[in-house]
N, C-alpha and C positions, 0 to 999 in steps of 0.2 A: 424419454428419459430413462434410460439403463438401471430397473431396481428388481431386485428377489424378495419371496420370502423366507425366511432363517430355513426353511424346510431347503428349498434350493441353494441357499448359501450353505448349507451343510453337506448336500451333497457334491456341492463344487471343489469343495478341498480335496484334491489329492495330494497323497504322499507327495511332499516336496522342502527342501530348504527356504525356498522363500516365503517370507510372513508373508500375511495380507495388514494392512493397518487399520486403524480403528480409532473412532473418534466416538466418545460417548459425552454426552448432554450429562451432567449432573447433577442438577440441580438441587436442590435442597439436600442439608447432610441427613434430613429423615428421612433419605430414601435407605440410608443403608441400617436400618433398623425397622424400617413397616414392608411389610410385603404388599406393595405400588406394583403395578403395570411396567412400570420401568426397572426395578430390580427383577421382575421373572425375565424380562426380555434380555434383562444382561446374565441370567442364569441359561439361560438358551443359546446368547451369542457363545457363551464357554462352554458350552459342551460343543459346540460346533467349530471351532478355531480349532488346526493342528496347533500342538504343543507347542509353544517356543524355547529355547536353551536361554531367553532371558527377557524382561522387557523392558523397553522403556521407556520411561513417562514422562510429556511436558502438561504440566499441568496451570491452571487460570492462576491458582494459589501461589505460585513459587517465583515471583517477581523481582527482579533486580534492574540496575541501573548500569548503563556503559560495561555490563559485563554479561555471558553466558555463563552460568555456573553449572556443573556436575558433580552429582552425590558419589565419591567414592566410599564411603562408608561400607564396611561389612556386616554391619549388622542396623537397616534404617530404623531409627526411631519412628514409634508410630504419633504421629503432632494431630493433635484436638485444637485444631486452629478454627472455633467458632466460641461463641457466646449465648449464653443465655437458652438451651439446649436440655432436657432429660439426661440424668446422672446415668442412664444405660447406655447413651451416645459415646460422654466420655471413656467409660469400663472398653471401648473398642479397641481391640489392639491386630496387626496384621503383620506376624510377625517374621514375614520373608527373609531373609538375606539376599543383601546386596551382591552386585557383580564388580568389586573393586579395577579387577583387571578391564576388565570389557571397560570402563566407562573411563578410566587413564587414556586409554583408546581415544574416546567419544571426546573427550577434551583434546587431544592431537587432530582430530579429524575437525573439531571445529576450533581450529587457530584463528583464522580468518575472521570468526566471530568473536574474538575478544574471549575466547573460553580461560575457566578457569577450575582446578578442583575445589572442592568444597565436603568436609565433612562434618557440618553442622545439621542440615537442614532433615533429611529423612523422608518420609511419605506421608505427605499433606490429606486434606479430605478428599481433594480433587482426586486423588489417587488410590487411598484403601478402601473408598466408600464405592467405588468399582471394582475393586479387585478382588475383592471377599466374596462377592458373587460370581467372577472369572474365573477365578481360581482360589474355592474355599479354602485349599491344604495350607495356601502359604506356601505351595515348595515349587515356584519358580522363581529364580531370581530376580529382581527388580531395582532399576535406578531411577533418579530422577533428573531431567534437567529444565530449566530457570528459562522462564522467557524476558529477555534484555526491553526494557519499557522504555527504552531511547530511544528505539530504533523505529523506522517504519514499519507498516504492514507488509509489503515487498519480501521485508529481511525475516520476517519469520517464515516465507514459502521457500527464501533461498537456504535457512537450516535444514525445513526439512527435504531440501535438493540433497543437502549435504548428507544429511543421517541417513539415505533412502538404501545408502549399498549396507547397509547393515540389514538387509531383509534377506537377503541373499547367503545370510550368517543364522539365520536361524533367530532374529531380534525380531519380537513385535513391537511394534511402534506405537502407543496409544496417545491418543491426545483426550483431554477430560477440560472441558468449559460448559459454555452454554452460545448456541447459534444467534440468540439472542439474550441476551442480559440487562436487562431495566429494575432495579430494586425499588426504585424511587416510585414507579408505577404499578406495583405490587395489587393487585388483588386477590387476598386468598378468596378462591371461590367464585372468583367474578370472570366472565367470559374475555376472551382475550381480545388485546388492544390489536388498532387495526392495522399499528404502525408494526408489531410483533407481527401479527400475520403475513403483509407486505415487503419483510426482511429477509423473513423464514422461506418465502416463497423465492422471491428474488435468488437468496444465497443456494435453492435449491435446482433454481435451473442453472444458475451459473455453474455451480460444479459438476452437475452433469452433463453440461455443454465442455467440458474444460477448459471454461473459460476464467482459469484461477486469479488472472491478473486483474479483471474486471474485479473482483473479489480484496484486492490487495490496493485497489483506486480509491482511495480516502475522499479523494475533490469530487468523483465522480459519485461514488457512494453518499455523500453529504449529509444535508438534516436526515436524513433516513437511517444513515449508520449511526448518529449521533442519537436518535431517537434510540436506536435499538439496542445502541453500546455508552453510555454514558463516559464509561472508562473502558478499553479494548481487551481487560486480562482477560476473559473469559472468549473472546472472540480470536484470538491466537493461535492458541493450540489449535483450530480448527482448520488454519493456513499452515500451518506445522504440517498436518496430514494431510491437507492439497499439494504439498510442496513436493510432498515423499512420493507421491502417484504418479502413473505416467498413463500411457495411451493401452498397454496393456491387460490394466485393472479393468472388471470390472464394479460397478456400483452396487451398492446394495442398502437404501435408506431404511430405516427403522423408528420406534418411538417418536413421533413425527407430531406430537401436540405443542401447545403452548399452556403450560403449569401459570397457575397465580396470574394468568392475564398477561404477563409481561416476560416469559422464561422460556424461552424453546427449549423443548427436552429432545429436537431432534438428534438422532446418532448416526453414524454412514460408516458404512464399510468398502475399502477397497481392497478387491483381489484378485486373482489370477482369476480370467475367464477358465 
């Protein structure tokens, strides 16, 4: 398994237009306002990454049906898409500007994936809750692309493959979700569930082997996938990032713990070796 420390990752980035690929396990919205190991790792990662010209985010929290929407707004709004949390979380804002011209190009690029323009979404917490640590000045243009929940797992790999050409134009492609996400089985303070450890380990092994087809084989993953993901919304962004990778990329894992018993906080970066 090819993995590296954050320091090694930082040292490996040479000046280049080719951008890495990032998947972050974002977990609870509270990570946005608490001093956690995850937040600190995101800060370190932001200091390690080359500066992008723009950021394209695929978040578990923008789900669509029979279409892939692309946010073309000039100033994406900060969406507080959660309930029952402290008031301080609702006060959070991430005032980054959008990138309408590039976003419209992405609509064309994803035409075969039923892509359409949208100017009503903005940045949900899957995006801003991690971007605030990666780029705290909100000074990099950012826009989101939705996940089509009506298509299969392989479809999201294909979306990633299609988007991969943007890496050579200075675009950071960021996926935000969780490798394991079963809220029904959550145990605050509890030990990791066996199924969570099993699926997380299987995912890491297949990703390191570049066996992306296995990660999208719903039938073969069977009951284990259903336990890890009663719905696959938090899984699909990880497949997008996998699909955009190629054999030239090295792989770095980070924050590979299970939180709340059934939420994998595993994050990973594909980058030029």
